[in-house]
C-alpha positions as CSV (number, residue, x, y, z in Angstrom):
1,M,16.2,-26.6,4.4
2,N,16.1,-25.6,0.8
3,V,15.4,-21.7,0.4
4,H,14.5,-20.0,-2.7
5,A,14.4,-16.4,-1.5
6,R,17.1,-13.5,-1.2
7,P,16.5,-11.4,1.8
8,E,17.8,-8.3,0.0
9,E,15.2,-8.7,-2.7
10,I,12.4,-9.3,-0.1
11,R,13.3,-6.1,1.7
12,E,13.5,-4.2,-1.5
13,F,10.1,-5.3,-2.4
14,A,8.8,-4.4,1.1
15,T,10.3,-1.0,0.5
16,I,8.7,-0.6,-2.9
17,L,5.3,-1.7,-1.3
18,E,5.4,0.7,1.4
19,Q,6.3,3.6,-1.2
20,F,3.4,2.7,-3.3
21,Y,0.8,2.8,-0.5
22,N,2.2,5.9,0.9
23,E,2.3,7.8,-2.6
24,T,-1.1,6.3,-3.6
25,E,-2.7,7.5,-0.1
26,D,-1.1,10.9,-0.9
27,S,-2.5,11.1,-4.4
28,S,-5.9,9.9,-3.2
29,C,-6.0,12.7,-0.4
30,R,-5.2,15.5,-2.9
31,V,-8.0,14.2,-5.4
32,R,-10.7,13.9,-2.5
33,Q,-9.6,17.5,-1.1
34,K,-9.8,19.1,-4.6
35,F,-13.0,17.2,-5.3
36,E,-14.6,18.5,-2.1
37,S,-13.6,22.0,-2.9
38,L,-15.4,22.1,-6.4
39,D,-18.4,24.1,-6.8
40,W,-20.2,21.3,-8.6
41,Q,-23.6,20.0,-7.8
42,D,-25.4,17.5,-10.1
43,A,-26.0,13.8,-10.7
44,V,-22.7,13.2,-12.0
45,R,-21.0,14.5,-9.1
46,E,-23.0,12.4,-6.7
47,R,-22.2,9.2,-8.8
48,F,-18.4,10.2,-8.9
49,A,-18.6,11.0,-5.2
50,E,-19.7,7.5,-4.5
51,Q,-17.1,6.1,-6.8
52,L,-14.3,8.1,-4.9
53,A,-15.5,7.0,-1.7
54,D,-15.6,3.6,-2.8
55,I,-12.0,3.7,-4.1
56,H,-10.8,5.5,-0.9
57,N,-12.4,2.6,1.1
58,A,-10.6,0.1,-1.0
59,L,-7.3,1.9,-0.7
60,V,-7.7,2.0,3.2
61,K,-8.1,-1.5,3.2
62,F,-5.3,-2.1,0.8
63,K,-3.1,-0.2,3.0
64,A,-3.8,-2.0,6.2
65,E,-3.3,-5.2,4.2
66,S,-0.1,-3.9,2.8
67,E,1.3,-2.9,6.2
68,D,0.9,-6.4,7.7
69,V,2.4,-7.8,4.4
70,V,5.6,-5.3,4.8
71,A,5.9,-6.1,8.4
72,D,5.8,-10.0,7.4
73,L,8.3,-9.5,4.7
74,R,11.0,-8.0,7.1
75,R,10.4,-10.6,9.5
76,R,11.3,-13.3,7.0
77,A,14.1,-11.3,5.5
78,E,15.4,-11.2,9.1
79,V,14.8,-15.1,9.3
80,L,16.6,-15.5,6.2
81,D,19.4,-13.3,7.2
82,N,20.0,-15.6,10.2
83,Y,19.7,-18.8,8.3
84,F,22.3,-17.8,5.7
85,D,24.6,-16.6,8.5
86,V,24.4,-20.1,10.3
87,R,25.1,-21.9,7.0
């Protein structure tokens, strides 16, 4: 078996990805809350509200997919740890 990955690097990337989507989710929530509290009603606001909703939906999808990737990366790192321990 020829392995071209280091388990510690895989885990590090998984942690960075997890931090990224958590921070992005937090920032998105703050922006949406502030936006909703504004006393602003016009066509520009409506267009922006649609764009903000689209971004939010994309971030929700990205987070769900990223959570799956993080879990998979951590499993792969564990498999590599076991492989390297056996060698």
